[in-house]
C-alpha positions in Angstrom: 54.9 -17.9 33.1 51.5 -19.2 33.3 50.1 -15.7 32.5 52.4 -15.4 29.3 51.2 -18.9 28.2 47.4 -18.1 28.4 47.9 -14.6 26.7 49.9 -16.2 23.8 47.0 -18.2 22.9 45.1 -15.0 22.5 47.3 -12.3 21.6 50.4 -11.7 19.6 53.6 -10.9 21.4 53.1 -6.9 20.4 49.8 -6.9 22.3 51.1 -8.8 25.4 53.8 -6.5 26.0 51.8 -3.6 26.9 49.3 -5.5 28.9 52.0 -6.8 31.3 53.4 -3.2 31.4 49.8 -2.1 32.7 49.9 -4.6 34.9 53.2 -3.5 36.4 54.8 -6.9 35.8 58.4 -6.6 35.0 60.6 -9.0 33.4 63.2 -11.2 35.5 65.7 -8.3 35.3 63.2 -5.6 36.2 62.8 -4.2 32.7 59.6 -3.2 31.2 58.4 -5.7 28.5 58.8 -5.1 24.8 57.6 -7.4 21.7 61.3 -8.6 21.6 61.2 -9.5 25.4 57.9 -11.5 25.2 59.3 -13.3 22.2 62.4 -14.5 23.9 60.4 -15.2 27.1 58.2 -17.4 25.2 61.1 -19.0 23.6 63.1 -19.9 26.7 60.0 -21.2 28.3 58.9 -23.1 25.4 55.5 -21.3 24.9 54.0 -21.7 21.6 53.5 -18.3 19.4 50.1 -17.0 18.9 48.3 -18.3 16.0 45.3 -16.5 14.5 43.3 -19.4 13.8 43.5 -21.0 17.1 40.8 -19.2 18.5 38.5 -19.8 15.3 39.2 -23.7 15.7 38.2 -23.6 19.6 35.3 -21.5 18.1 36.3 -18.5 21.0 35.8 -15.0 20.3 37.0 -11.7 22.0 35.0 -8.7 23.1 35.0 -6.7 19.9 34.1 -9.8 17.7 31.0 -10.6 20.0 29.9 -7.0 19.9 30.2 -7.2 16.3 28.2 -10.3 15.7 25.4 -9.1 18.3 25.3 -6.0 16.8 25.8 -3.9 20.0 28.4 -2.0 21.7 31.3 -3.6 23.4 30.1 -2.1 26.8 26.8 -3.9 26.4 28.8 -7.2 26.0 30.4 -6.1 29.1 27.3 -5.9 31.0 26.0 -9.0 29.8 29.2 -10.8 31.2 29.0 -8.8 34.5 25.4 -9.7 35.1 26.4 -13.2 34.8 24.3 -13.8 31.5 27.1 -14.4 28.9 29.9 -16.6 30.2 33.3 -15.3 29.6 37.2 -15.6 31.0 40.1 -13.7 31.6 43.5 -14.6 32.1 43.9 -11.7 34.5 42.1 -8.3 35.2 42.8 -6.1 32.1 43.3 -9.1 29.7 40.6 -9.6 27.0 37.7 -11.5 27.5 37.3 -15.0 25.8 33.7 -15.8 25.0 32.7 -19.1 23.5 30.8 -18.5 20.2 27.8 -21.3 21.3 27.3 -18.9 24.5 26.2 -16.1 22.1 23.0 -18.3 21.5 22.0 -18.6 25.1 18.4 -17.9 25.6 19.2 -15.4 28.4 21.5 -13.4 26.2 18.9 -13.4 23.3 16.1 -12.4 25.8 18.5 -9.5 27.3 19.1 -8.2 23.9 15.6 -8.6 22.5 14.2 -6.8 25.4 16.7 -4.1 25.6 17.5 -5.2 29.2 21.3 -5.6 28.1 21.9 -2.4 30.4 22.2 -3.2 34.2 19.5 -1.7 36.1 21.0 1.0 38.5 18.7 1.4 41.6 19.7 5.0 41.9 18.3 5.9 38.1 15.1 7.7 38.2 12.5 7.0 35.6 12.0 9.6 32.9 8.1 8.9 32.7 5.8 11.6 34.3 2.7 10.0 36.2 
């Protein structure tokens, strides 16, 4: 119930259903999730419906919105998150990252993007410079 409550803040019912199915979560009767089952579940448990403007009011963005704002690929944003430079939260593994708009202006994020260091260094990677 808590997971659906959190997901309903950031996703519409038709997007929650496939996520729950990918996670292997079944309905109380053992069925896979559909948009209708998610809607009925929310109704029974009095969970508010997704509102498009709610994230905007809270100044929260999801991954593709952050990538667009920063002018980078989504995987660059994921690396910033994994490297601890850009705070983000997920309701569960596989759920969309939620990032506060204000965090895009963090000095560490700006430095990483300006220096081209938004990619995590891999110690196994060899340099291409010939010396």
